C-alpha positions as CSV (number, residue, x, y, z in Angstrom):
1,M,23.8,-17.3,-10.7
2,E,20.9,-14.2,-9.8
3,Q,19.4,-12.0,-12.5
4,K,17.9,-9.1,-11.0
5,R,15.1,-6.8,-12.6
6,L,14.9,-3.2,-10.9
7,I,11.0,-2.9,-9.7
8,L,11.1,0.7,-8.0
9,D,14.2,3.3,-8.1
10,S,14.5,6.4,-5.7
11,P,12.4,8.6,-7.7
12,L,9.4,6.3,-8.5
13,L,9.5,5.0,-4.9
14,E,9.0,8.7,-3.4
15,I,6.0,9.0,-5.9
16,T,4.6,5.8,-4.7
17,I,4.9,6.9,-1.1
18,S,3.3,10.0,-2.0
19,R,0.3,8.5,-3.7
20,L,-0.2,6.1,-0.9
21,C,-0.5,9.0,1.8
22,Q,-2.8,10.6,-0.7
23,Q,-5.2,7.2,-0.5
24,L,-4.6,7.1,3.5
25,I,-5.6,10.8,3.6
26,E,-9.1,10.2,1.8
27,Q,-9.9,7.2,4.1
28,H,-8.7,8.8,7.3
29,H,-10.2,12.2,8.5
30,M,-7.4,13.8,10.1
31,F,-5.9,10.5,11.3
32,E,-8.5,10.9,14.5
33,D,-8.3,7.9,16.7
34,T,-5.6,6.2,14.0
35,V,-2.4,4.6,14.6
36,I,0.3,3.2,12.5
37,L,2.7,0.0,13.3
38,G,5.3,-1.0,11.2
39,M,6.3,-4.3,10.9
40,Q,9.8,-5.6,12.0
41,P,12.2,-5.5,10.3
42,R,11.6,-3.8,7.2
43,G,8.4,-2.6,7.3
44,I,9.6,0.3,10.0
45,F,11.5,2.3,7.2
46,L,8.4,2.6,5.0
47,A,6.0,3.3,8.0
48,E,8.4,6.1,9.2
49,R,8.3,7.5,5.7
50,I,4.6,7.4,5.5
51,K,4.1,8.9,9.0
52,T,6.6,12.0,7.9
53,K,5.1,12.3,4.7
54,L,1.6,12.6,6.5
55,E,2.5,14.6,9.1
56,S,4.0,16.9,6.7
57,L,0.9,17.3,4.8
58,L,-1.2,17.5,7.3
59,A,0.4,19.4,10.0
60,I,-0.7,16.7,12.7
61,H,0.9,14.2,14.9
62,I,0.4,10.4,14.1
63,P,1.5,8.0,16.7
64,I,3.8,4.9,15.4
65,G,4.9,2.0,16.9
66,Y,7.1,-1.2,15.8
67,L,5.7,-4.8,15.9
68,D,7.8,-7.7,15.8
69,T,5.9,-11.0,15.3
70,T,8.8,-13.2,15.6
71,F,7.4,-15.3,18.8
72,Y,3.6,-15.3,17.0
73,R,4.6,-17.0,13.4
74,D,3.3,-20.6,13.1
75,D,6.8,-21.7,11.9
76,F,8.5,-20.3,14.8
77,R,9.6,-23.6,16.2
78,R,9.7,-25.3,12.7
79,R,13.3,-23.6,11.9
80,N,16.6,-25.1,12.1
81,A,18.7,-21.9,13.3
82,P,16.6,-19.8,16.0
83,L,15.1,-16.9,14.8
84,K,16.2,-13.4,16.2
85,A,13.7,-11.1,17.3
86,N,13.8,-7.3,16.5
87,A,12.5,-4.9,19.2
88,T,8.7,-4.1,19.7
89,K,8.0,-0.5,20.4
90,V,4.4,0.3,20.7
91,P,4.1,3.1,23.4
92,F,0.3,3.5,23.1
93,I,-2.5,1.2,23.5
94,I,-4.5,0.2,20.5
95,E,-7.8,-0.6,22.3
96,D,-10.5,1.1,20.0
97,K,-7.9,2.6,17.5
98,K,-7.8,2.4,13.7
99,V,-4.5,0.6,13.0
100,I,-2.6,0.6,9.6
101,L,-0.5,-2.1,9.8
102,I,2.7,-1.5,7.6
103,D,5.0,-3.7,5.8
104,D,7.5,-3.6,2.8
105,V,6.6,-6.9,0.7
106,L,3.2,-9.3,1.2
107,Y,4.4,-12.5,0.2
108,T,2.4,-15.7,1.9
109,G,0.3,-13.4,4.4
110,R,1.6,-15.7,7.3
111,S,3.9,-12.3,9.0
112,V,0.5,-10.3,8.8
113,R,-1.4,-13.2,10.7
114,A,1.4,-13.1,13.2
115,A,0.9,-9.6,13.7
116,M,-2.4,-9.6,14.1
117,D,-2.0,-12.2,17.2
118,A,0.9,-9.5,18.4
119,M,-1.2,-6.6,18.0
120,I,-3.7,-8.2,20.8
121,A,-1.0,-7.4,23.3
122,F,-2.0,-3.6,23.0
123,G,-5.6,-3.9,22.9
124,R,-8.6,-4.5,21.0
125,P,-8.1,-2.2,17.5
126,R,-11.8,-0.9,16.3
127,K,-10.0,-1.7,12.4
128,V,-7.2,-2.9,11.0
129,E,-6.0,-1.8,7.7
130,L,-2.8,-3.2,5.3
131,L,-0.5,-1.2,3.2
132,A,2.2,-2.8,1.6
133,L,4.5,-1.4,-0.7
134,V,4.7,-4.6,-2.9
135,N,2.0,-7.4,-3.1
136,R,3.5,-10.5,-4.5
137,K,0.5,-11.6,-6.4
138,Y,-0.1,-15.9,-6.8
139,S,1.7,-16.5,-3.2
140,R,-0.6,-16.0,-0.7
141,D,-1.1,-19.3,1.8
142,L,-3.5,-17.3,3.6
143,P,-6.8,-15.3,2.6
144,I,-5.0,-12.1,3.1
145,E,-5.2,-8.9,1.1
146,P,-3.6,-5.3,1.6
147,D,-6.0,-2.4,1.5
148,Y,-3.4,-0.4,0.2
149,V,-0.7,-1.0,-2.1
150,G,2.5,0.5,-4.0
151,R,2.8,-2.1,-6.7
152,H,1.4,-5.4,-7.5
153,V,4.0,-7.9,-8.6
154,N,3.5,-11.2,-10.4
155,T,5.9,-13.4,-9.0
156,L,7.1,-17.3,-8.6
157,A,8.0,-19.4,-5.7
158,S,11.7,-19.2,-7.3
159,Q,11.6,-15.5,-7.3
160,R,12.1,-13.2,-4.3
161,V,11.7,-9.4,-3.6
162,L,14.4,-7.4,-2.1
163,V,13.9,-4.1,-0.8
164,E,17.3,-1.6,0.1
165,W,16.6,1.0,2.2
166,K,19.2,4.1,2.4
167,E,18.2,3.6,6.2
168,Q,19.7,0.4,5.9
169,G,23.1,1.6,4.4
170,A,22.2,1.1,0.7
171,A,23.5,3.7,-1.4
172,S,19.8,4.7,-2.5
173,D,16.7,3.0,-2.2
174,H,15.9,0.4,-5.1
175,I,13.2,-2.8,-5.0
176,W,14.4,-5.5,-7.1
177,L,12.6,-8.7,-8.2
178,I,15.4,-11.8,-8.2
179,N,15.4,-14.8,-10.1
180,K,17.3,-17.5,-9.0
181,Q,18.8,-19.2,-11.9
182,D,20.4,-22.5,-11.7
183,L,23.9,-22.9,-13.5
């Protein structure tokens, strides 16, 4: 039996995205030499929303790409079933650019480490910042912390965070903390 607790609903998610955008604006002067990379598979939905909001607030264009880390993961060969890769779409060189790496949930940090390796194929960035919608505290395997956080959530290993996006077919946006209970 699973128990779900709502972390963010659609209205609160919109407020959170607006706050994250304001924080980004404070740190990036008109986003000169700045690009956004959304981490596949679910970070791309947040990245698109951040990009859209920033562009509407500032009336500028910000380059965006999608980064798949499947073949860069340290557990790639340890899985019983092969992982299915997602599309990487980075239509620009990131050499000497400021990169805002975006993912929906930061858990162990291993996906972010893999993203750092995957980014090198597109150039050496000047700076990389991490934006996570949900930062799962007390679960990091690697010393990786986000620069921008939508929500910090204390979690146990037996819990997971489920992000439901309208873009993926959900009726509305929801972020849940799910407890798996043994019967």
